[in-house]
C-alpha positions in Angstrom: 71.5 145.9 55.3 71.2 142.5 53.8 68.4 141.8 51.2 67.6 138.2 50.4 65.1 137.0 47.8 63.7 133.5 47.4 61.9 132.6 44.1 60.6 129.3 42.7 60.8 130.0 39.0 59.0 126.9 37.7 61.6 126.9 34.9 64.2 129.6 34.6 63.9 129.8 30.8 60.1 130.4 31.2 60.7 133.0 34.0 63.2 134.9 31.9 60.8 135.1 29.0 58.3 136.6 31.5 60.8 139.3 32.5 62.6 137.8 35.5 66.1 139.0 34.5 64.7 142.5 33.8 63.3 142.5 37.4 66.4 141.2 39.1 68.6 144.4 38.8 65.8 146.6 40.1 65.7 144.7 43.4 69.2 145.6 44.8 69.4 142.2 46.5 72.5 140.7 47.9 71.3 137.2 47.3 68.6 135.7 45.0 67.8 132.1 45.8 66.1 130.2 43.0 64.3 126.9 42.9 62.9 124.6 40.2 65.3 125.7 37.4 64.1 122.9 35.1 67.4 123.3 33.1 70.9 122.0 32.7 74.1 123.9 32.2 73.8 123.8 28.4 70.3 125.4 28.5 71.6 128.4 30.3 72.4 131.7 28.6 75.2 133.9 29.7 72.7 136.3 31.3 71.1 133.4 33.2 74.5 132.2 34.5 75.8 135.6 35.6 73.4 138.5 35.5 75.2 141.9 35.6 76.5 142.5 39.1 76.1 138.9 40.2 78.0 135.6 40.4 75.7 132.6 39.6 75.9 129.2 41.2 73.8 126.2 40.4 73.0 122.6 41.3 71.2 121.0 38.4 69.1 117.9 38.5 70.4 114.9 36.5 67.0 114.5 34.9 66.4 117.0 32.1 63.8 119.7 32.6 63.4 118.8 36.3 64.1 120.5 39.7 67.4 122.2 40.2 68.4 125.2 42.4 70.5 128.3 41.9 71.9 131.3 43.7 72.9 134.8 42.5 75.3 136.5 44.9 77.0 139.9 44.9 80.1 138.5 46.4 82.0 135.3 45.7 81.8 132.8 48.5 84.6 131.0 50.3 83.0 127.6 49.5 80.1 126.2 47.4 78.4 123.1 48.7 76.1 121.2 46.3 73.8 118.6 47.7 73.4 116.8 51.1 75.7 113.9 50.4 72.8 111.5 49.7 73.0 110.3 46.1 69.3 109.8 45.4 68.6 113.3 46.8 71.5 115.0 45.2 70.6 113.6 41.7 67.5 115.8 41.9 69.5 119.1 42.5 67.8 120.2 45.6 70.4 121.9 47.8 73.0 124.6 47.2 74.9 126.5 49.9 77.3 129.4 49.6 79.6 129.7 52.6 81.1 133.0 53.8 83.2 133.8 56.8 80.2 134.5 59.1 77.2 133.6 56.9 75.8 130.7 54.9 73.0 131.3 52.3 71.2 128.3 51.0 68.7 127.6 48.2 66.7 124.5 49.0 63.8 122.8 47.1 62.0 120.1 49.1 60.2 117.4 47.0 56.5 117.6 46.3 54.6 114.4 47.2 51.5 115.4 45.2 52.1 113.2 42.2 51.8 109.9 44.0 52.8 107.7 46.9 56.3 107.1 45.5 57.0 110.8 45.6 55.5 111.2 49.1 57.9 108.5 50.2 60.8 110.3 48.6 59.6 113.5 50.3 59.6 111.8 53.7 63.1 110.4 53.0 64.4 113.8 52.2 62.8 115.3 55.4 64.5 112.6 57.5 68.0 113.3 56.1 67.3 117.1 56.0 66.4 117.2 59.7 69.7 115.8 60.7 71.5 118.2 58.4 69.5 121.2 59.9 70.5 120.0 63.4 74.2 120.1 62.4 73.9 123.3 60.4 72.4 125.1 63.5 75.8 124.4 65.2 78.1 125.5 62.4 79.0 128.8 64.1 77.8 131.0 61.2 74.5 132.8 60.7 72.4 130.9 58.2 69.5 131.6 55.9 67.7 128.8 54.1 65.5 130.1 51.3 63.2 128.0 49.3 60.1 126.1 48.4 59.6 123.8 51.3 56.4 122.3 49.9 54.7 122.4 53.3 52.2 124.9 54.6 52.9 124.9 58.3 49.6 125.9 59.9 46.0 126.6 59.0 46.7 130.3 58.6 49.2 129.4 55.8 46.6 128.3 53.2 43.1 129.2 52.1 41.4 125.9 52.1 43.0 124.1 55.0 40.0 121.9 55.8 40.0 120.5 52.3 43.7 119.7 52.3 44.2 117.8 55.6 44.9 114.6 53.7 46.8 116.2 50.8 50.6 116.4 50.4 51.9 119.7 51.6 49.5 119.9 54.6 49.7 116.4 56.0 49.9 116.2 59.8 53.4 114.4 59.6 54.8 117.2 57.4 53.5 120.0 59.6 54.7 118.3 62.7 58.2 117.9 61.1 58.3 121.6 60.4 57.3 122.4 64.0 60.2 120.3 65.2 62.5 122.3 62.9 61.4 125.4 64.7 60.8 124.2 68.2 63.4 121.5 68.7 66.3 122.8 66.6 65.5 126.5 67.0 65.3 127.7 63.4 63.0 130.8 62.9 60.4 131.2 60.2 61.3 134.8 59.4 58.2 136.0 57.6 55.9 134.6 60.3 58.1 136.2 63.0 57.5 139.6 61.4 53.8 139.1 60.5 52.3 136.5 62.9 48.7 137.0 61.8 49.1 137.5 58.0 46.8 135.3 56.0 46.0 136.0 52.3 48.9 138.5 52.0 51.3 135.8 53.0 50.6 133.3 50.2 53.4 132.5 47.8 51.9 129.8 45.6 48.7 129.3 43.7 47.5 126.3 41.8 47.1 126.6 38.0 43.7 124.9 38.4 40.5 126.8 38.6 40.8 130.4 39.4 43.2 130.0 42.3 45.2 133.1 41.5 42.2 135.3 40.7 40.5 134.3 43.9 43.7 134.2 46.0 43.2 130.6 46.9 46.9 130.3 47.8 49.4 128.5 50.0 52.4 129.8 51.9 55.1 127.2 51.1 58.1 129.5 50.3 60.1 130.4 53.3 63.2 132.1 54.6 64.2 130.2 57.7 67.2 131.5 59.7 69.3 131.2 62.7 67.8 133.1 65.7 70.4 135.9 65.8 70.0 136.7 62.2 66.3 136.3 62.1 66.0 138.9 65.0 67.5 141.5 62.7 64.8 141.1 60.0 63.0 144.4 59.4 60.5 144.0 56.5 59.3 141.2 54.2 57.3 141.5 51.0 55.8 139.1 48.4 56.0 140.4 44.9 52.8 139.9 42.9 52.8 142.8 40.4 54.3 140.5 37.7 54.0 136.7 37.5 57.2 134.9 36.6 55.8 131.5 37.7 53.1 129.9 39.8 55.0 131.2 42.9 55.7 134.8 44.0 59.2 135.9 45.1 59.7 136.5 48.8 62.0 139.4 49.8 63.3 140.0 53.3 65.5 142.8 54.5 67.9 142.1 57.5 69.7 144.8 59.5 72.9 142.7 59.4 76.3 143.1 57.9 78.7 140.2 57.3 
């Protein structure tokens, strides 16, 4: 069995204050993929860097208090890959890959375009480069899981107020069409949706801090585990943890009947 968790922390220091590192050892996960660390190496405590039983790996953003991704792993990888090889993307700390003999596990954090046209342009630039990377990655010969905050709700079923968001970043037609191409052209699998094709409110992973979005479950499904078909086919169960709130996102856990 392989248990993988994806969690946007909206600041690892904030999440730790809310009990994230107390929760981690209870999960018995093989990999915990984290996004939006909002920290640099000198902000990280020893427990944040290497929780008991795990090796920690990180790709920090150059800008302080911004972005950044990390991975906790039970076993040390053969190789650690930071970034996509595009300087303006890699400066924001958005991609971290742990390479094993037969498996790659990736924590990825796509940009949000909601703060203005300049960030939407950056998001589209990331998507263009990332599509090429995903095409190459699909041919790497390993099984692959990409965990993270993709900042795109794929279909109407994936957010509460879809009609009111058709012109908003995260649900733009171009973004949704791009994600469709990731699945249909390259062949990647949206693992949660493959297990629960009709899930609506139970599937949401992010809630705005505005209004009463959390209380009313006005959410979005923008956190995914996307995998190669052979690995995705072994997925048995998925769950979204809402009993505690470490950030404005909820952790996504998926169990795979797979052994490296």
